[in-house]
Backbone bond lengths (Angstrom), bond angles and torsions (degrees), N, CA, C in turn:
res aa  C-N    CA-C-N  psi(-1)  N-CA   C-N-CA  omega(-1)  CA-C   N-CA-C  phi
1 M - - - 1.450 - - 1.526 110.47 -
2 N 1.333 116.66 152.29 1.453 121.02 -179.42 1.522 112.90 -107.20
3 W 1.347 118.12 5.30 1.450 118.41 174.44 1.513 108.88 -65.05
4 E 1.319 115.58 150.93 1.454 121.03 -161.92 1.531 114.83 -68.95
5 D 1.313 117.69 -34.66 1.465 116.99 -174.29 1.526 111.06 -145.77
6 D 1.310 114.62 175.92 1.462 120.82 -177.84 1.521 111.90 -63.37
7 N 1.331 117.44 -31.49 1.460 119.89 179.49 1.525 111.27 -62.60
8 E 1.323 116.97 -40.07 1.459 120.31 179.60 1.521 110.55 -69.36
9 R 1.303 116.91 -40.79 1.469 119.87 177.81 1.524 110.66 -64.69
10 S 1.332 115.39 -39.42 1.460 119.74 177.83 1.528 110.90 -65.30
11 E 1.333 117.09 -38.56 1.458 120.53 179.15 1.521 110.85 -64.34
12 F 1.330 116.57 -40.42 1.468 119.47 176.71 1.524 110.42 -60.47
13 M 1.323 117.14 -46.47 1.459 120.95 -177.89 1.528 110.92 -61.84
14 Q 1.332 117.53 -38.47 1.462 120.38 179.61 1.520 111.22 -64.44
15 H 1.331 116.79 -45.75 1.461 120.22 -179.71 1.526 110.69 -68.10
16 F 1.324 116.32 -39.65 1.462 119.10 -179.44 1.527 110.70 -66.46
17 A 1.327 116.86 -34.77 1.466 120.42 178.00 1.528 110.75 -64.27
18 V 1.341 116.53 -38.99 1.463 120.30 176.30 1.523 110.28 -63.90
19 L 1.316 116.19 -41.39 1.468 120.81 179.04 1.525 110.51 -61.40
20 A 1.312 116.66 -47.12 1.463 120.80 -179.51 1.524 111.52 -63.93
21 E 1.328 116.44 -40.86 1.452 119.76 -179.83 1.522 111.26 -66.85
22 T 1.332 117.00 -37.97 1.461 121.18 -179.97 1.525 111.44 -59.70
23 F 1.328 115.87 -39.67 1.461 120.17 -176.75 1.542 112.24 -100.28
24 D 1.343 115.34 10.59 1.464 120.65 179.31 1.531 110.41 52.03
25 K 1.332 115.55 48.35 1.466 122.89 -175.97 1.525 109.33 -109.39
26 K 1.312 116.08 124.72 1.453 120.62 173.93 1.518 108.71 -89.28
27 C 1.313 116.33 122.88 1.467 121.27 -174.11 1.522 110.58 -115.42
28 S 1.302 115.92 126.63 1.461 120.86 175.22 1.526 109.61 -74.89
29 K 1.320 115.72 164.18 1.469 119.71 177.29 1.516 111.11 -60.70
30 E 1.330 116.72 -37.09 1.459 119.78 -179.86 1.524 111.07 -66.82
31 L 1.329 117.63 -40.09 1.464 120.24 178.32 1.525 110.62 -64.36
32 I 1.316 116.72 -40.76 1.473 119.74 177.79 1.521 110.35 -62.09
33 R 1.330 116.77 -40.31 1.468 120.40 178.52 1.522 110.85 -62.95
34 I 1.329 117.11 -38.38 1.471 120.63 178.87 1.528 110.14 -62.32
35 Y 1.329 116.56 -45.14 1.464 120.07 178.13 1.522 110.80 -64.04
36 A 1.331 116.82 -42.26 1.462 120.45 -179.13 1.525 110.57 -63.07
37 R 1.328 117.35 -44.73 1.467 120.02 179.61 1.527 111.46 -63.85
38 S 1.324 116.56 -33.90 1.466 120.31 -179.96 1.523 111.88 -70.33
39 L 1.328 117.03 -27.50 1.464 121.07 -171.54 1.521 114.06 -108.12
40 E 1.329 118.02 -9.19 1.458 119.80 -170.29 1.522 113.60 -68.88
41 K 1.339 117.64 -12.65 1.470 118.75 177.56 1.526 112.03 -75.83
42 F 1.345 116.35 -10.91 1.459 120.79 178.34 1.527 110.11 -99.22
43 P 1.344 117.44 151.03 1.471 119.51 174.23 1.525 110.42 -58.72
44 I 1.317 116.56 147.77 1.455 120.26 -175.64 1.526 110.85 -61.91
45 E 1.339 118.06 -32.07 1.469 120.61 177.94 1.526 110.66 -63.81
46 T 1.324 116.81 -38.49 1.456 121.36 178.98 1.523 110.76 -67.44
47 V 1.332 116.01 -40.68 1.471 120.54 178.98 1.525 110.23 -64.56
48 A 1.321 116.85 -42.14 1.463 120.39 179.63 1.529 111.04 -60.81
49 K 1.326 116.71 -42.93 1.461 120.51 178.63 1.525 110.90 -65.69
50 A 1.330 116.71 -38.04 1.461 120.50 179.17 1.521 111.21 -63.92
51 I 1.319 116.11 -41.82 1.466 119.84 178.29 1.523 110.35 -66.05
52 D 1.330 117.27 -41.59 1.464 120.43 176.66 1.530 110.65 -60.02
53 T 1.334 116.93 -39.98 1.466 121.03 178.12 1.522 110.92 -64.12
54 A 1.333 115.44 -42.27 1.463 119.87 -179.79 1.529 111.45 -63.02
55 V 1.312 116.70 -36.54 1.465 120.77 -179.32 1.527 111.22 -59.35
56 V 1.325 117.35 -37.94 1.468 120.31 -174.48 1.528 113.55 -98.74
57 S 1.347 117.85 -10.12 1.467 118.34 -173.66 1.524 114.67 -120.97
58 C 1.315 118.09 -16.50 1.469 120.27 -178.11 1.528 110.44 -95.15
59 R 1.322 116.23 140.25 1.466 120.76 177.40 1.521 111.32 -85.22
60 F 1.334 115.71 -26.43 1.461 120.72 -179.68 1.523 108.99 -128.14
61 F 1.318 115.43 162.89 1.462 120.27 -179.98 1.526 109.18 -55.20
62 P 1.339 118.60 122.15 1.466 120.82 -172.29 1.525 113.09 -70.99
63 K 1.312 114.77 143.61 1.455 120.43 172.79 1.530 109.28 -78.50
64 P 1.340 117.50 163.41 1.464 118.89 179.44 1.529 113.73 -53.79
65 V 1.351 117.06 -40.15 1.468 119.55 -177.73 1.524 111.42 -63.53
66 E 1.341 117.25 -32.12 1.463 119.82 178.07 1.525 111.11 -67.82
67 L 1.323 116.51 -41.43 1.463 119.61 177.60 1.524 110.75 -67.05
68 I 1.337 116.72 -35.76 1.464 120.72 176.19 1.520 110.19 -61.18
69 E 1.333 116.55 -41.79 1.467 120.49 178.46 1.530 110.79 -61.31
70 F 1.339 116.06 -43.17 1.464 118.98 177.75 1.526 110.45 -63.37
71 C 1.330 116.96 -40.88 1.466 120.79 179.18 1.532 111.46 -63.95
72 A 1.314 115.08 -37.78 1.475 120.03 -177.53 1.518 111.82 -75.48
73 G 1.320 117.07 -5.63 1.450 119.53 173.54 1.505 114.63 93.12
74 G 1.315 118.87 14.72 1.449 119.37 178.45 1.506 111.55 159.49
75 D 1.294 114.81 -173.10 1.448 121.30 -178.08 1.524 111.05 -72.16
76 L 1.335 116.67 134.01 1.461 120.34 -179.12 1.516 112.10 -63.38
77 E 1.305 117.60 -29.44 1.464 120.28 177.93 1.524 110.42 -61.79
78 D 1.318 116.62 -45.99 1.462 120.62 179.01 1.528 110.62 -64.47
79 Q 1.325 116.39 -41.74 1.462 119.61 -179.34 1.525 111.75 -66.13
80 S 1.342 116.24 -37.36 1.465 118.66 179.26 1.523 110.87 -64.65
81 E 1.326 116.78 -33.24 1.468 121.22 176.43 1.530 110.71 -65.02
82 V 1.333 115.57 -42.37 1.466 120.48 178.82 1.527 110.31 -63.67
83 E 1.339 116.94 -44.45 1.458 120.06 -178.87 1.528 111.48 -65.78
84 W 1.328 116.77 -38.67 1.470 119.22 177.68 1.526 110.68 -62.61
85 K 1.323 117.29 -41.35 1.466 119.90 179.60 1.522 110.65 -61.73
86 K 1.345 117.02 -39.06 1.466 119.77 175.81 1.518 110.63 -58.41
87 V 1.340 115.64 -44.73 1.466 120.55 -176.27 1.522 110.47 -64.91
88 I 1.319 117.43 -52.46 1.460 120.00 -174.89 1.521 111.19 -67.29
89 D 1.343 117.89 -35.91 1.465 120.61 176.97 1.526 110.81 -65.04
90 T 1.333 116.65 -38.43 1.462 120.63 179.88 1.524 110.97 -69.47
91 V 1.326 117.07 -40.18 1.465 120.92 176.00 1.526 109.90 -57.81
92 R 1.317 116.38 -46.57 1.472 120.58 -177.04 1.522 112.37 -70.50
93 K 1.327 117.49 -32.25 1.468 120.51 -176.90 1.522 112.48 -81.88
94 Y 1.342 116.58 -41.79 1.460 119.96 -172.03 1.528 113.96 -113.56
95 G 1.330 117.60 -25.64 1.452 118.90 -173.81 1.514 110.99 68.75
96 G 1.330 116.00 -162.80 1.456 120.71 -174.90 1.506 115.09 -99.06
97 D 1.337 118.26 9.94 1.468 119.98 -176.05 1.520 112.71 -71.50
98 K 1.332 117.27 -41.81 1.457 120.63 -175.08 1.527 111.18 -104.82
99 S 1.313 116.06 149.88 1.465 121.17 175.95 1.517 109.73 -71.72
100 V 1.329 115.60 148.64 1.462 120.97 -178.94 1.525 110.15 -133.26
101 V 1.334 114.73 158.89 1.465 122.07 171.86 1.523 107.04 -136.19
102 F 1.330 116.83 120.67 1.454 121.31 175.58 1.523 109.71 -86.01
103 D 1.332 115.26 157.31 1.467 119.38 -177.70 1.518 113.05 -83.48
104 D 1.334 117.27 5.90 1.454 121.57 176.27 1.523 108.94 -123.85
105 P 1.344 118.29 116.65 1.460 120.30 -175.70 1.526 113.79 -67.87
106 S 1.337 118.23 -22.36 1.465 119.74 175.59 1.528 110.79 -72.25
107 T 1.327 117.05 -36.38 1.468 120.78 173.13 1.521 109.97 -61.29
108 M 1.319 116.64 -43.26 1.465 121.09 176.57 1.527 110.56 -58.12
109 A 1.338 116.72 -41.69 1.460 121.10 -176.95 1.521 111.72 -67.07
110 V 1.343 116.83 -39.79 1.465 119.47 178.80 1.517 110.44 -61.35
111 I 1.323 117.09 -47.72 1.467 121.11 -178.88 1.522 110.71 -63.51
112 D 1.322 116.69 -40.05 1.463 120.67 178.11 1.524 110.88 -62.45
113 T 1.331 116.85 -41.37 1.457 121.56 178.82 1.522 111.29 -62.13
114 W 1.314 116.56 -34.40 1.468 121.43 -178.93 1.529 113.40 -78.90
115 G 1.308 117.54 4.14 1.459 120.24 177.69 1.503 115.06 108.24
116 G 1.318 117.22 3.12 1.451 120.63 175.55 1.519 113.64 102.03
117 W 1.325 114.51 174.76 1.456 122.14 -173.42 1.529 112.76 -67.60
118 I 1.315 117.39 -42.85 1.466 120.78 -178.24 1.524 109.89 -61.67
119 R 1.308 116.27 -48.11 1.460 120.46 -178.15 1.520 111.43 -63.88
120 L 1.344 116.61 -41.24 1.460 119.25 179.57 1.522 110.83 -61.46
121 C 1.326 117.03 -44.28 1.463 120.12 179.80 1.528 111.35 -62.11
122 E 1.325 116.31 -36.95 1.464 119.79 178.67 1.530 111.35 -67.60
123 E 1.322 116.75 -35.05 1.458 120.94 -174.77 1.521 113.44 -81.54
124 L 1.332 117.02 -24.04 1.456 119.39 -173.53 1.526 111.55 -80.07
125 T 1.309 115.92 64.56 1.453 120.86 169.58 1.521 107.63 -76.15
126 H 1.319 116.48 170.34 1.466 119.71 -179.69 1.530 110.53 -60.07
127 Q 1.327 117.15 -33.26 1.461 120.06 -178.51 1.526 111.35 -71.04
128 N 1.313 116.80 -30.68 1.461 120.54 -174.84 1.522 113.84 -86.53
129 V 1.331 117.51 -18.99 1.460 120.49 -171.30 1.529 113.01 -56.70
130 P 1.345 120.74 -50.19 1.477 118.99 -177.80 1.529 113.21 -60.61
131 F 1.344 116.49 -38.12 1.463 119.36 -179.37 1.525 110.90 -71.76
132 R 1.336 115.87 -41.09 1.451 119.52 179.01 1.525 111.67 -65.77
133 K 1.312 116.56 -35.39 1.462 119.96 178.59 1.525 110.41 -60.46
134 K 1.310 116.92 -47.33 1.461 120.75 -179.86 1.521 110.78 -62.37
135 D 1.333 116.77 -44.33 1.465 120.59 179.25 1.526 111.28 -64.03
136 F 1.340 114.97 -42.71 1.461 119.02 -178.31 1.525 110.75 -60.71
137 K 1.323 116.51 -48.94 1.457 120.15 -175.21 1.528 111.75 -62.69
138 S 1.322 117.12 -42.53 1.466 119.30 -179.65 1.529 110.92 -68.36
139 T 1.333 116.69 -40.87 1.465 120.09 178.83 1.514 111.10 -67.59
140 W 1.334 116.29 -42.64 1.463 119.94 -179.35 1.521 110.96 -61.04
141 K 1.330 117.60 -43.77 1.466 120.48 -179.92 1.525 110.92 -62.52
142 A 1.330 116.46 -40.09 1.464 119.96 178.16 1.527 110.81 -65.86
143 Y 1.325 117.03 -42.57 1.465 121.08 179.84 1.526 111.01 -66.44
144 K 1.332 116.57 -42.70 1.460 119.87 -178.84 1.528 110.65 -64.03
145 S 1.317 116.43 -41.86 1.465 120.51 179.69 1.519 111.69 -66.52
146 S 1.346 116.34 -32.24 1.462 121.09 -176.78 1.518 113.15 -93.10
147 G 1.330 117.28 -6.72 1.461 120.36 -179.28 1.513 113.89 75.84
148 I 1.338 117.98 24.89 1.468 121.36 178.83 1.523 108.57 -81.30
149 E 1.336 116.68 125.21 1.460 121.15 -173.06 1.527 110.85 -140.39
150 K 1.325 114.42 161.32 1.468 121.39 172.00 1.525 108.31 -135.06
151 T 1.325 116.06 137.02 1.455 120.99 175.06 1.528 108.91 -113.20
152 G 1.335 116.10 -177.73 1.463 119.52 -176.53 1.516 110.58 88.69
153 R 1.332 115.50 -144.00 1.456 120.93 -179.74 1.513 110.48 -124.05
154 L 1.336 115.36 159.33 1.453 121.86 167.59 1.518 106.16 -98.28
155 V 1.316 116.78 115.72 1.460 122.25 -165.65 1.519 112.03 -74.71
156 G 1.332 115.29 131.54 1.452 122.19 174.07 1.517 111.65 -93.50
157 F 1.324 116.06 172.54 1.471 122.26 -174.22 1.523 111.68 -61.18
158 F 1.335 118.14 -43.25 1.467 120.34 -176.72 1.528 111.04 -62.44
159 D 1.341 116.90 -45.89 1.465 119.96 178.81 1.526 110.91 -65.68
160 Q 1.312 116.72 -37.28 1.459 120.31 178.88 1.522 110.62 -60.70
161 Q 1.323 116.41 -47.70 1.458 120.24 -178.70 1.527 111.96 -68.18
162 N 1.317 117.40 -41.01 1.470 120.01 178.28 1.521 111.47 -61.66
163 S 1.335 115.91 -39.70 1.455 119.07 179.22 1.524 111.38 -70.05
164 L 1.323 116.81 -41.26 1.464 120.89 178.62 1.522 111.94 -57.57
165 H 1.319 116.14 -37.19 1.462 120.48 -176.66 1.523 112.74 -97.13
166 G 1.330 116.71 8.21 1.455 120.09 174.51 1.508 115.17 81.79
167 Y 1.338 117.75 13.12 1.461 120.82 -178.85 1.537 109.78 -91.21
168 H 1.320 115.91 61.96 1.462 119.70 -174.75 1.522 112.21 -66.09
169 D 1.332 117.53 -28.47 1.461 120.50 179.35 1.520 111.61 -69.19
170 S 1.317 117.47 -17.06 1.468 121.04 -179.36 1.522 112.71 -88.73
171 I 1.340 116.62 -6.37 1.462 119.87 179.57 1.526 109.31 -74.81
172 Q 1.310 116.52 124.34 1.458 122.44 -174.77 1.528 111.08 -103.55
173 D 1.326 114.35 168.96 1.462 118.69 175.49 1.525 109.00 -62.28
174 P 1.331 117.27 147.73 1.463 120.41 179.87 1.528 111.99 -75.29
175 I 1.325 115.52 171.85 1.461 121.65 171.90 1.521 108.11 -84.54
176 F 1.322 117.55 132.54 1.454 122.15 -178.19 1.525 109.47 -97.78
177 I 1.328 115.36 126.02 1.462 121.90 -174.79 1.525 109.91 -108.64
178 G 1.343 116.01 131.56 1.458 120.59 -179.10 1.518 110.52 88.08
179 D 1.327 116.59 -137.62 1.456 121.73 178.16 1.526 108.83 -71.50
180 E 1.323 116.45 112.53 1.467 120.39 -172.36 1.519 112.33 -62.53
181 N 1.330 118.01 -40.01 1.464 120.41 -178.93 1.525 111.49 -63.09
182 R 1.339 116.67 -44.77 1.462 119.77 178.52 1.519 110.80 -65.56
183 A 1.331 116.22 -41.09 1.461 119.47 -179.98 1.530 111.23 -63.12
184 Q 1.320 116.63 -38.73 1.468 119.71 178.41 1.524 111.33 -65.09
185 L 1.325 117.33 -38.21 1.467 120.21 177.05 1.525 110.67 -63.20
186 I 1.326 117.03 -42.81 1.465 121.16 178.24 1.515 110.32 -62.42
187 W 1.314 116.93 -40.55 1.468 121.66 178.65 1.527 110.89 -63.13
188 R 1.325 116.29 -49.88 1.475 120.22 -175.63 1.521 112.06 -67.10
189 R 1.330 117.23 -31.38 1.464 120.16 -179.60 1.525 111.89 -65.89
190 G 1.329 117.74 -26.21 1.453 118.93 -174.28 1.502 115.95 -122.59
191 E 1.349 117.84 1.77 1.467 119.54 -176.54 1.522 110.20 -74.17
192 P 1.322 117.84 122.32 1.472 120.07 -179.49 1.517 111.89 -73.82
193 E 1.304 115.20 151.30 1.459 119.41 175.45 1.525 110.83 -71.76
194 V 1.323 116.34 -35.34 1.463 121.43 178.02 1.510 107.62 -119.81
195 L 1.318 117.24 128.83 1.451 121.48 -176.77 1.524 109.99 -98.79
196 E 1.318 113.98 130.49 1.458 120.31 -179.57 1.516 108.00 -125.39
197 I 1.325 117.63 134.66 1.450 121.67 -172.64 1.515 112.38 -92.37
198 S 1.319 115.29 144.92 1.458 122.80 168.67 1.515 107.29 -124.42
199 H 1.320 118.00 131.66 1.463 120.58 -179.21 1.516 110.98 -62.40
200 D 1.317 118.11 -27.67 1.465 121.07 -177.15 1.520 112.40 -85.90
201 D 1.334 117.33 -41.79 1.450 120.10 -167.08 1.527 114.24 -116.48
202 G 1.320 119.70 -1.05 1.439 119.67 -177.64 1.513 111.36 87.39
203 L 1.333 117.54 -141.87 1.463 120.96 -176.19 1.514 110.78 -79.70
204 R 1.331 114.60 141.51 1.465 119.94 175.69 1.532 107.98 -129.59
205 Q 1.294 113.64 159.78 1.451 118.73 175.42 1.518 108.66 -79.54
206 E 1.325 115.48 131.43 1.454 120.48 -177.56 1.519 110.04 -58.23
207 G 1.339 115.34 129.35 1.451 120.61 179.98 1.501 113.00 95.17
208 N 1.359 118.02 -14.81 1.453 120.54 177.76 1.506 109.76 -88.38
209 P 1.346 119.44 153.38 1.455 121.07 179.39 1.517 110.42 -69.97
């Protein structure tokens, strides 16, 4: 577990024991570890509230993804719709010229998996939007449930070209989408000190594959 101290781990075990007792569920140590690993990316207070919610709202012993949904503050389907709207609105407003950072690292990861920001903007023609929306939402929900994330920036055309030609001093801060403070944290967590270009994927961190 990644919670900071024994008190937090003990608090998780106490709440999880109540959950198991409520649903008359016998849990092995390995099953408890699976739940703990699935939830440890959330603050322990959030996990405790999610378990309390599950006790009063679930008819059957909740799966890890259900507790993740409670921790995330709502249904993943609704959240995936919100994240898609951020993406498509940003494509229409800015296009692929400038680098961007979304305030959700799973959204960043989906776009990165699809080949990056420039490629996504090129592909999102009117004909492609409905199909991409469906793909985005299903991928985003899977990434969010699994904790798959990307930090740094999603590289735009101007930064790509400046880096390719060695004009690193011309690379500017990205555009922050959504909650600016959260987006800035995501950017700073992954921004490389030295920028290295890839023709396929845009900027990469030096030394990374």
